[in-house]
C-alpha positions as CSV (number, residue, x, y, z in Angstrom):
1,X,0.0,-0.1,0.2
2,X,1.5,3.2,-0.6
3,X,2.0,5.5,2.2
4,X,-0.7,8.5,3.3
5,X,-0.8,11.0,5.7
6,X,-4.1,10.2,7.1
7,X,-4.3,6.8,9.3
8,X,-7.6,5.7,8.2
9,X,-6.3,5.3,4.5
10,X,-3.4,3.2,6.4
11,X,-5.9,1.2,7.2
12,X,-7.8,0.9,4.6
13,X,-4.6,-1.4,3.8
14,X,-5.7,-4.0,5.9
15,X,-9.1,-4.3,4.0
16,X,-9.8,-8.0,2.2
17,X,-10.0,-7.1,-1.4
18,X,-12.7,-10.1,-1.8
19,X,-15.2,-7.5,-0.9
20,X,-16.4,-6.1,-4.9
21,X,-16.3,-1.9,-4.0
22,X,-16.6,0.2,-6.5
23,X,-15.8,4.2,-6.3
24,X,-17.6,6.6,-4.3
25,X,-19.9,9.7,-5.9
26,X,-17.6,12.6,-5.5
27,X,-20.2,15.0,-7.3
28,X,-19.9,16.7,-3.8
29,X,-16.9,16.6,-1.3
30,X,-19.0,17.2,1.6
31,X,-22.8,17.3,2.1
32,X,-25.0,17.1,4.8
33,X,-28.3,15.1,6.2
34,X,-30.4,16.2,8.5
35,X,-32.6,13.8,10.0
36,X,-34.7,13.6,13.4
37,X,-34.2,12.1,16.7
38,X,-35.4,8.0,16.6
39,X,-35.9,7.5,12.9
40,X,-33.4,5.7,10.3
41,X,-30.9,7.8,8.8
42,X,-29.1,6.8,5.4
43,X,-25.8,7.7,4.5
44,X,-25.1,7.2,1.0
45,X,-22.3,6.1,-1.3
46,X,-22.0,5.2,-4.4
47,X,-18.7,3.2,-5.8
48,X,-17.5,1.4,-9.4
49,X,-15.2,-0.8,-10.6
50,X,-12.1,0.9,-10.4
51,X,-11.7,0.4,-6.4
52,X,-9.9,-2.2,-4.4
53,X,-10.8,-1.2,-1.0
54,X,-13.6,0.5,1.2
55,X,-14.5,1.7,4.4
56,X,-16.9,4.0,6.8
57,X,-15.5,6.1,9.3
58,X,-16.8,8.3,11.8
59,X,-14.4,10.6,13.7
60,X,-11.4,8.4,12.8
61,X,-13.4,5.9,13.9
62,X,-13.6,2.4,11.7
63,X,-17.4,1.5,11.0
64,X,-17.3,-0.4,8.4
65,X,-14.0,-1.9,6.7
66,X,-15.1,-3.6,3.6
67,X,-18.1,-6.2,4.8
68,X,-16.2,-6.4,8.3
69,X,-18.0,-4.5,10.9
70,X,-15.9,-2.7,13.3
71,X,-18.6,-0.9,15.7
72,X,-20.1,-2.9,18.2
73,X,-22.9,-0.5,17.9
74,X,-26.2,-2.7,17.0
75,X,-28.0,-0.2,14.8
76,X,-25.2,0.2,12.6
77,X,-25.5,-1.8,9.4
78,X,-24.1,-1.7,5.7
79,X,-27.0,-1.1,2.5
80,X,-25.8,-2.8,-0.5
81,X,-27.5,-3.0,-3.5
82,X,-25.4,-5.4,-6.2
83,X,-22.0,-3.9,-6.6
84,X,-23.3,-0.4,-6.6
85,X,-24.1,0.7,-3.3
86,X,-21.8,1.2,0.1
87,X,-23.9,3.1,2.1
88,X,-24.2,3.3,6.0
89,X,-27.8,2.8,7.8
90,X,-28.2,4.0,11.6
91,X,-31.3,2.9,12.8
92,X,-33.0,5.0,16.0
93,X,-30.7,8.4,15.5
94,X,-29.8,10.0,18.4
95,X,-28.2,13.6,19.6
96,X,-24.6,11.4,19.6
97,X,-24.8,10.4,16.1
98,X,-23.9,14.0,14.9
99,X,-21.1,14.1,13.4
100,X,-18.7,13.9,10.0
101,X,-18.7,10.6,8.7
102,X,-16.4,9.4,5.9
103,X,-16.6,7.3,3.0
104,X,-13.1,6.2,1.7
105,X,-11.7,4.4,-1.2
106,X,-8.5,2.9,-2.1
107,X,-7.8,3.1,-5.9
108,X,-4.7,2.3,-8.1
109,X,-4.5,5.9,-8.2
110,X,-5.3,7.8,-5.3
111,X,-7.3,7.4,-2.4
112,X,-10.3,9.4,-2.4
113,X,-13.3,10.6,0.3
114,X,-16.8,11.4,0.7
115,X,-17.7,13.1,3.9
116,X,-21.3,14.0,5.0
117,X,-22.0,15.4,8.1
118,X,-25.3,14.3,9.9
119,X,-27.2,16.7,11.5
120,X,-29.8,15.5,14.1
121,X,-32.9,17.0,15.4
122,X,-35.0,16.7,18.4
123,X,-38.5,17.8,18.7
124,X,-39.4,20.8,20.9
125,X,-40.2,19.4,24.8
126,X,-41.2,21.7,27.3
127,X,-39.4,20.1,30.4
128,X,-40.5,23.2,33.0
129,X,-43.5,25.4,33.3
130,X,-45.0,27.6,36.0
131,X,-47.7,25.5,38.4
132,X,-51.4,27.1,38.4
133,X,-51.0,30.5,40.5
134,X,-53.5,32.5,42.8
135,X,-52.7,36.2,42.7
136,X,-54.9,39.4,43.9
137,X,-55.4,41.9,41.1
138,X,-52.3,44.2,41.0
139,X,-49.9,41.8,41.8
140,X,-46.7,41.6,39.1
141,X,-47.1,38.1,37.4
142,X,-43.7,36.2,36.0
143,X,-45.2,33.1,34.1
144,X,-42.2,30.7,32.8
145,X,-42.2,27.8,30.2
146,X,-38.6,26.0,29.5
147,X,-38.2,24.1,26.6
148,X,-35.2,21.7,24.6
149,X,-34.9,20.7,21.3
150,X,-32.7,20.6,18.3
151,X,-33.1,23.8,16.8
152,X,-33.9,25.9,19.7
153,X,-37.4,25.8,19.9
154,X,-39.5,29.3,19.5
155,X,-41.6,29.8,22.9
156,X,-45.1,31.5,22.2
157,X,-47.6,32.4,24.6
158,X,-51.4,33.1,24.5
159,X,-54.2,33.8,26.9
160,X,-57.1,31.5,25.6
161,X,-60.1,33.6,26.8
162,X,-61.5,35.6,25.1
163,X,-59.7,36.3,22.2
164,X,-56.1,33.6,22.6
165,X,-54.1,36.5,21.1
166,X,-50.6,36.0,21.0
167,X,-48.5,37.7,24.3
168,X,-45.2,39.5,24.3
169,X,-43.3,36.6,25.6
170,X,-40.6,33.7,24.7
171,X,-39.5,31.7,28.1
172,X,-40.5,34.3,30.7
173,X,-44.0,35.8,29.8
174,X,-44.2,38.9,32.9
175,X,-47.7,40.6,33.4
176,X,-47.0,44.0,35.3
177,X,-50.4,44.8,37.7
178,X,-52.4,42.2,36.4
179,X,-56.2,42.5,35.8
180,X,-59.4,40.6,36.3
181,X,-59.7,40.1,32.8
182,X,-56.2,38.4,32.1
183,X,-56.9,35.9,34.4
184,X,-57.8,32.0,33.0
185,X,-56.2,29.4,30.9
186,X,-52.3,30.8,29.5
187,X,-50.9,28.5,26.4
188,X,-47.2,27.9,26.0
189,X,-46.2,26.4,23.2
190,X,-42.6,25.2,21.9
191,X,-42.5,24.2,18.3
192,X,-39.0,24.0,15.9
193,X,-40.6,22.7,13.0
194,X,-39.6,19.2,13.8
195,X,-42.4,17.9,14.9
196,X,-45.6,18.5,16.1
197,X,-45.2,21.3,18.8
198,X,-45.0,20.9,22.7
199,X,-47.8,22.7,24.4
200,X,-48.3,23.1,27.9
201,X,-51.0,25.2,30.1
202,X,-51.1,27.3,33.4
203,X,-54.0,28.5,35.1
204,X,-54.2,31.7,37.0
205,X,-56.6,33.1,39.4
206,X,-57.3,36.4,39.8
207,X,-58.6,37.8,43.0
208,X,-60.6,40.8,43.1
209,X,-63.1,42.9,45.5
210,X,-67.0,42.6,45.2
211,X,-68.6,44.6,42.3
212,X,-72.3,44.7,42.1
213,X,-73.5,44.3,38.4
214,X,-76.9,44.1,38.7
215,X,-79.4,44.8,41.6
216,X,-83.6,44.1,41.0
217,X,-86.4,46.0,42.5
218,X,-90.2,45.0,42.6
219,X,-93.5,46.0,43.8
220,X,-96.2,43.7,44.6
221,X,-99.3,44.7,45.7
222,X,-99.9,44.0,49.8
223,X,-100.2,40.1,50.5
224,X,-98.3,39.1,47.7
225,X,-94.8,37.7,47.0
226,X,-92.4,40.5,47.1
227,X,-88.7,39.5,45.7
228,X,-85.4,41.7,45.9
229,X,-82.4,40.3,44.2
230,X,-78.5,41.1,43.9
231,X,-75.9,40.2,41.7
232,X,-72.3,40.7,42.0
233,X,-68.9,39.5,40.4
234,X,-65.7,38.9,43.4
235,X,-62.7,36.4,43.1
236,X,-63.0,34.8,45.8
237,X,-66.7,33.9,45.3
238,X,-69.0,36.6,47.4
239,X,-71.0,36.2,50.9
240,X,-74.2,38.5,50.7
241,X,-76.0,40.0,53.5
242,X,-79.3,41.9,53.2
243,X,-80.3,44.7,55.7
244,X,-83.1,47.0,56.2
245,X,-82.4,50.3,57.5
246,X,-79.3,49.3,60.1
247,X,-80.9,45.8,60.4
248,X,-79.2,42.5,59.6
249,X,-81.9,40.7,57.7
250,X,-81.9,36.8,58.2
251,X,-84.1,33.4,57.1
252,X,-87.0,33.9,59.3
253,X,-91.0,33.5,59.5
254,X,-92.0,35.4,55.9
255,X,-88.7,36.1,54.8
256,X,-86.5,33.6,53.3
257,X,-82.7,34.3,51.4
258,X,-81.4,32.6,49.0
259,X,-77.6,32.5,47.5
260,X,-76.3,30.7,44.6
261,X,-72.6,31.8,43.2
262,X,-72.6,35.2,42.8
263,X,-76.5,36.1,42.6
264,X,-78.7,36.7,46.1
265,X,-82.4,36.9,46.6
266,X,-84.3,38.0,49.2
267,X,-88.3,36.8,49.2
268,X,-90.9,38.0,51.3
269,X,-93.9,36.1,51.6
270,X,-96.6,38.1,52.5
271,X,-96.4,41.9,51.6
272,X,-97.3,44.1,54.4
273,X,-97.3,48.2,54.1
274,X,-94.1,48.2,56.8
275,X,-92.0,45.6,54.0
276,X,-92.4,48.8,51.6
277,X,-88.9,50.9,51.6
278,X,-85.4,50.6,51.0
279,X,-83.2,47.0,51.5
280,X,-79.4,47.2,51.1
281,X,-77.7,44.1,49.6
282,X,-74.0,43.8,50.8
283,X,-71.5,42.0,48.3
284,X,-68.1,40.8,50.3
285,X,-65.1,38.7,50.1
286,X,-61.2,38.7,51.9
287,X,-60.3,41.8,49.8
288,X,-63.1,44.0,50.0
289,X,-66.9,44.8,50.1
290,X,-69.8,46.9,47.9
291,X,-73.2,47.7,48.8
292,X,-76.3,48.7,46.7
293,X,-79.6,49.5,48.0
294,X,-82.7,47.9,46.2
295,X,-86.2,48.8,46.7
296,X,-89.9,47.5,47.3
297,X,-92.1,49.8,45.7
298,X,-95.7,50.2,46.5
299,X,-97.6,49.6,43.4
300,X,-98.5,52.5,40.9
301,X,-95.7,54.3,42.4
302,X,-94.0,55.8,38.8
303,X,-91.0,53.6,39.5
304,X,-89.6,50.7,37.3
305,X,-88.4,47.4,38.8
306,X,-84.7,48.6,38.8
307,X,-85.2,51.6,41.3
308,X,-84.8,54.8,39.2
309,X,-87.8,57.2,37.8
310,X,-90.3,56.3,35.1
311,X,-87.9,57.9,32.8
312,X,-90.2,56.8,29.2
313,X,-93.0,58.3,30.9
314,X,-91.7,61.5,32.0
315,X,-90.1,61.5,28.5
316,X,-93.8,61.7,27.1
317,X,-95.1,63.5,29.8
318,X,-92.7,66.4,28.5
319,X,-93.8,66.0,24.6
320,X,-96.9,66.1,25.5
321,X,-96.6,69.0,27.3
322,X,-94.8,71.2,24.2
323,X,-96.8,69.5,22.0
324,X,-100.0,71.8,23.8
325,X,-98.4,74.7,23.9
326,X,-97.3,74.8,20.5
327,X,-100.4,74.2,19.3
328,X,-102.4,76.1,21.8
329,X,-104.2,73.4,23.8
């Protein structure tokens, strides 16, 4: 064998000549193959009949010398189709398989090589994400989402309710002075186009004091059932109390108070003259309280059931007065 500078060419001299080999396809001196972790990689090498010896090497380590396998890795094998191909097959590729692979041949004139660089891609995987949290309105919140993959994954955030628009944040999502409308399910997505993106979720509960959103007054006749309603939004769920003047009302004979979530109803079974008037609904939780007046009206007092003056009737009376003046009624 001729004296060669590279050690693996010297080793080629030891390869038996009985293996039918052909020269490497030398269209490119170096090429790249990209493979996903867990898949099978085929690193191609084509030969012709002018070659005496051939071998596969990885980082100067011999994998195959002719048909003799030098590697102890059971995942590695040869792909030979007739006498035209001398390709290397690696099953269940992992990141440590990444690197340069050399198909080396010995001809009568000079040695030749074909190098291929194997690039192993790894699907994006979220390995750490913030736990579900409960915070008070106005607090600063930081959500974290850490992911690995090759290439490095892109991390995006969305608040899934109501619009699910993308949020400004990558590994860390900072929310300054969080508001009640920012509560909900946050989606962290890690993607690098290798496989389906990995997705994790963080539930954020925002506590805030009660806000009474709706009250319902009524004007029952004497002897009938009177109902007053009060609805409040709060986290945690508010507790309700009803008052008449300074006296707290409770479930007694003739009075029934029902509470369901953020709603409460005060029912007076047999309304008397003394029952008409102003009632107070108080909604409270550990963050605060809010109250609102609700009215039990006498029938025909000119008020609507929400406790405000009958605006539509007043407006028509005013228009009628102007019309009468204009036409000199």
